[in-house]
ZADREN-855929 format. One record per residue (C-alpha): residue in three letters; x, y, z. Coordinates in steps of 0.2 Angstrom, whole numbers. Each point is the difference from the previous one (the first is absolute). Layout:
<pts>
{Ala; {X; Y; Z}}
...
</pts>
This chain:
<pts>
{Met; {612; 525; 488}}
{Ser; {-1; 10; -16}}
{Ile; {-16; 7; -7}}
{Arg; {-4; -1; -18}}
{Arg; {-12; 11; -9}}
{Gly; {-10; -2; -16}}
{Tyr; {-16; 3; -10}}
{Val; {-15; -11; -5}}
{Asp; {-8; 5; -17}}
{Val; {-18; 3; 1}}
{Pro; {-13; 6; -13}}
{Trp; {1; 19; 6}}
{Gly; {19; 0; 3}}
{Gln; {12; -7; 13}}
{Leu; {-1; -4; 18}}
{His; {15; 1; 11}}
{Tyr; {6; -12; 13}}
{Ala; {14; -4; 12}}
{Arg; {5; -17; 4}}
{Cys; {11; -9; 13}}
{Gly; {3; -18; 4}}
{Gln; {-5; -7; -17}}
{Gly; {2; -19; 2}}
{Thr; {0; -1; 19}}
{Gly; {-18; -5; 3}}
{Pro; {-18; 3; -4}}
{Pro; {-6; 17; -6}}
{Val; {-5; 15; 10}}
{Leu; {-7; 16; -8}}
{Leu; {0; 16; 9}}
{Ala; {-12; 15; -4}}
{His; {4; 17; 6}}
{Gln; {-10; 14; 8}}
{Thr; {-4; 16; -10}}
{Pro; {9; 11; -6}}
{Arg; {15; -12; 3}}
{Ser; {9; -12; -11}}
{Trp; {10; -17; 2}}
{Asp; {12; 11; 10}}
{Glu; {-12; -2; 15}}
{Tyr; {7; -18; 1}}
{Arg; {18; 4; -4}}
{Asp; {6; -7; 17}}
{Val; {-13; -14; 1}}
{Leu; {5; -8; -17}}
{Pro; {17; -7; 6}}
{Leu; {-8; -6; 16}}
{Leu; {-14; -10; -8}}
{Gly; {12; -4; -15}}
{Arg; {9; -12; 12}}
{Glu; {-14; -12; -1}}
{Tyr; {-12; 6; -14}}
{Asp; {0; 6; -18}}
{Thr; {-5; 17; 5}}
{Val; {-7; 13; -12}}
{Ala; {-5; 18; 4}}
{Ala; {-10; 7; -14}}
{Asp; {-5; 18; -4}}
{Thr; {-18; 1; -2}}
{Pro; {-6; 8; -17}}
{Gly; {3; 19; 0}}
{Phe; {13; 0; 14}}
{Gly; {19; -2; 1}}
{Gly; {6; -7; -17}}
{Ser; {-17; -7; -5}}
{Asp; {-11; 7; -14}}
{Leu; {-19; 4; 4}}
{Asp; {-12; -6; -13}}
{Pro; {-8; 17; -6}}
{Asn; {-16; -9; -4}}
{Ala; {-2; -8; 17}}
{Gly; {6; 14; 12}}
{Asp; {3; -2; 18}}
{Ser; {-10; -13; 9}}
{Ile; {4; -15; 12}}
{Glu; {-7; -11; -14}}
{His; {13; 7; -13}}
{Tyr; {14; -2; 13}}
{Ala; {-5; -18; 3}}
{Glu; {0; -3; -19}}
{Gly; {18; 6; 0}}
{Leu; {5; -11; 14}}
{Ala; {-8; -15; -9}}
{Leu; {9; 4; -16}}
{Val; {17; 0; 10}}
{Ile; {-4; -17; 7}}
{Asp; {-4; -6; -17}}
{Gly; {15; 9; -8}}
{Leu; {12; -8; 12}}
{Gly; {-7; -17; -1}}
{Leu; {-4; 0; 19}}
{Arg; {-10; -14; 7}}
{Arg; {-10; -1; 16}}
{Val; {5; 17; 6}}
{Ala; {0; 7; 18}}
{Leu; {-7; 18; -2}}
{Val; {5; 13; 12}}
{Gly; {-7; 18; 0}}
{His; {2; 15; 11}}
{His; {-13; 14; 1}}
{Thr; {-6; 3; -18}}
{Gly; {10; -16; -5}}
{Ala; {-10; -10; 13}}
{Leu; {-16; 4; -9}}
{Val; {8; -4; -17}}
{Ala; {5; -17; 8}}
{Leu; {-18; -2; 6}}
{Glu; {-7; 3; -18}}
{Val; {12; -13; -8}}
{Ala; {-4; -13; 14}}
{Ala; {-19; 3; -2}}
{Arg; {1; -2; -19}}
{Val; {13; -14; -3}}
{Pro; {2; -9; 17}}
{Thr; {7; -15; -9}}
{Arg; {15; 9; -5}}
{Leu; {5; 4; 18}}
{Arg; {5; -11; 15}}
{Ala; {-1; 14; 13}}
{Val; {-4; 19; 3}}
{Val; {8; 12; 11}}
{Leu; {-10; 16; 3}}
{Ser; {11; 13; 8}}
{Ser; {-8; 16; 8}}
{Ala; {-15; -2; -12}}
{Pro; {-15; 12; 1}}
{Leu; {-17; -7; 2}}
{Arg; {-12; 15; -1}}
{Ser; {-19; 0; -2}}
{Ala; {-8; 8; -15}}
{Ala; {-4; 16; 10}}
{Glu; {18; 1; 6}}
{Arg; {6; -2; -18}}
{Ala; {-12; 13; -7}}
{Ala; {5; 13; 14}}
{Ala; {19; -3; -4}}
{Leu; {-3; 3; -18}}
{Asp; {-8; 16; 3}}
{Gly; {14; 7; 11}}
{Pro; {18; 5; -4}}
{Gly; {13; -14; -2}}
{Ile; {16; -1; 10}}
{Asp; {11; 1; -15}}
{Asp; {-10; 12; -10}}
{Val; {11; 15; -1}}
{Glu; {0; 14; -12}}
{Glu; {17; 2; -10}}
{Arg; {7; 17; 3}}
{Pro; {15; 9; -9}}
{Asp; {10; 2; 15}}
{Gly; {0; -18; 5}}
{Ala; {-10; 3; 16}}
{His; {-11; -15; -5}}
{Leu; {14; -11; 4}}
{Ala; {1; 5; 18}}
{Glu; {-19; -1; 1}}
{Leu; {1; -18; -6}}
{Trp; {13; -4; 13}}
{Ser; {-9; 9; 14}}
{Arg; {-16; -9; -3}}
{Arg; {8; -17; 2}}
{Leu; {12; 4; 14}}
{Gly; {-12; -4; 14}}
{Phe; {-3; -18; -7}}
{Tyr; {19; -4; -1}}
{Pro; {11; -5; 14}}
{Pro; {11; 15; 7}}
{Gly; {18; 1; -5}}
{Arg; {-3; -10; -17}}
{Pro; {1; 14; -13}}
{Asp; {6; -14; -12}}
{Leu; {-17; -8; 0}}
{Leu; {-8; 17; -5}}
{His; {13; 2; -13}}
{Arg; {-5; -16; -8}}
{Phe; {-18; 4; 1}}
{Val; {2; 18; -8}}
{Ala; {11; -8; -14}}
{Asp; {-14; -12; -4}}
{Ala; {-14; 14; 1}}
{Leu; {10; 12; -11}}
{Arg; {1; -14; -13}}
{Val; {-19; 0; -2}}
{Gly; {-2; 18; 2}}
{Ala; {-18; 6; 0}}
{Arg; {-6; -18; 1}}
{Ala; {7; -3; 17}}
{Glu; {-17; 0; 8}}
{Glu; {-9; -11; -13}}
{Gly; {4; -17; 9}}
{His; {-9; 7; 15}}
{Arg; {-15; 4; -10}}
{Ala; {0; -17; -7}}
{Val; {0; -7; 17}}
{Asn; {-15; 10; 5}}
{Arg; {-9; -5; -16}}
{Tyr; {3; -19; 4}}
{Ala; {-13; -10; 9}}
{Ala; {12; -10; 11}}
{Pro; {-12; -8; 13}}
{Glu; {-9; -9; -14}}
{Arg; {17; -6; -7}}
{Ala; {5; -5; 18}}
{Asp; {-15; -11; 1}}
{Glu; {5; -9; -17}}
{Leu; {17; -3; 7}}
{Arg; {-7; -8; 15}}
{Arg; {-10; -12; -10}}
{Ala; {15; -4; -11}}
{Gly; {8; -8; 15}}
{Leu; {18; 6; -3}}
{Pro; {12; 2; 14}}
{Val; {0; 19; 5}}
{Leu; {12; 10; 11}}
{Val; {-6; 17; 6}}
{Leu; {15; 10; 5}}
{Val; {-1; 17; 7}}
{Gly; {11; 13; 9}}
{Ala; {-8; 5; 16}}
{Ala; {6; 18; -2}}
{Asp; {-8; 2; -17}}
{Pro; {-15; 12; 3}}
{Phe; {-8; -5; -16}}
{Ala; {2; -19; 0}}
{Tyr; {-1; -5; 18}}
{Pro; {-18; 5; 4}}
{Met; {-4; -11; -15}}
{Leu; {6; -16; 9}}
{Pro; {-16; -4; 9}}
{Arg; {-9; 1; -16}}
{Trp; {12; -12; -8}}
{Arg; {-1; -12; 14}}
{Ala; {-19; 0; -3}}
{Ala; {1; -1; -19}}
{Leu; {13; -14; 0}}
{Pro; {-2; -9; 17}}
{Asp; {12; -14; -5}}
{Ala; {14; 11; -5}}
{Asp; {17; 1; 9}}
{Val; {3; 17; 8}}
{Val; {17; 8; 4}}
{Glu; {1; 17; 8}}
{Leu; {17; 9; -1}}
{Ala; {0; 12; 15}}
{Thr; {10; 14; -7}}
{Gly; {-5; -2; -18}}
{Met; {-6; 16; -9}}
{Val; {-6; 4; -18}}
{Pro; {16; -5; -8}}
{Leu; {0; -17; 8}}
{Pro; {11; -10; -13}}
{Asp; {14; 13; -1}}
{Gln; {-1; 5; 18}}
{Leu; {1; -17; 7}}
{Pro; {6; -11; -14}}
{Gly; {7; -14; 12}}
{Glu; {-16; -1; 10}}
{Phe; {-11; 1; -16}}
{Ala; {10; -14; -9}}
{Ala; {0; -11; 16}}
{Ala; {-19; 1; 2}}
{Val; {-3; -4; -19}}
{Ala; {13; -14; 0}}
{Gly; {-6; -8; 16}}
{Phe; {-18; 0; -7}}
{Leu; {5; -7; -16}}
{Arg; {10; -14; 8}}
{Arg; {-15; -6; 9}}
{Val; {-11; 1; -15}}
{Asp; {13; -9; -11}}
{Gly; {3; -13; 13}}
{Ser; {-18; -4; 2}}
{Glu; {-1; -3; -19}}
{Gly; {14; -13; 1}}
{Gly; {13; 11; -9}}
{Ala; {1; 17; -6}}
{Ala; {-6; -2; -18}}
{Gly; {1; -19; -5}}
{Pro; {3; -6; -17}}
{Ala; {-9; 10; -14}}
{Gly; {-14; -9; -9}}
{Pro; {-7; 4; -17}}
{Glu; {-14; 10; 8}}
{Asp; {13; 11; 8}}
{Ala; {11; 4; -14}}
{Val; {1; 18; -6}}
{Ala; {12; 5; -13}}
{Pro; {8; 17; 3}}
{Gly; {-10; 13; -9}}
{Asp; {-14; -11; -6}}
{Gly; {-13; 11; 9}}
{Arg; {-11; -15; 3}}
{His; {-5; 5; 17}}
{Ala; {-1; 19; -2}}
{Leu; {-15; 8; 9}}
</pts>
């Protein structure tokens, strides 16, 4: 199944997306971790595209998407970008899937405009306390390397990530480094945005919204897996799926298992609603590009 790519025009420039399965089913929107791009879902898109109109969007400032220079890096700005993609493509009742940083972006969209969504998947999502976030902001970032004329910073970037990737998969690190080099000195900004974001408060809003939620996590992810008990407490009604060998690059490491977990959850959600999307009513209609529901 082919992947088509395009752009949505926004007030500060353009937002890039990749799409697969248009016309096959209800929409699913995928949000990536930092400093990745839609490429994180390159192998997931054709799998979900068999059943769903699946879109992987580059968040503002990453991949091929422009950052609003007046907004800067924040989970809130990234969420605004996703909302504009939803509107720009005329998507209705989206299932929103986010991984690592992307999970918090999905959380922010869901907390602000839950009526635009039918379900949320939080993959490997951080859920740190205010004290933990402050401590992380004070320390060095994993992707914060100083550019050097001999290119040694490239090896440093690779080596810093190596232990969080499966052995024998240099292809995954190639893809990560390519995305990191695209954003250059901003590679760490998404992590800083995560550590400025009050996720526990937004998680409480998501719980009150009553949306179906899947908490998906790789058990070999040293950052995300310890967060699982917190998510169970914050969202006690959420479905939970653990992938035993999943690491930090979960969607591109295990695309089949990732897609199967998401699709299985959405089948249950869509079936309980009496159909995936149902006929559109006047209150649901969104013309592509009208921006009516932008955050």
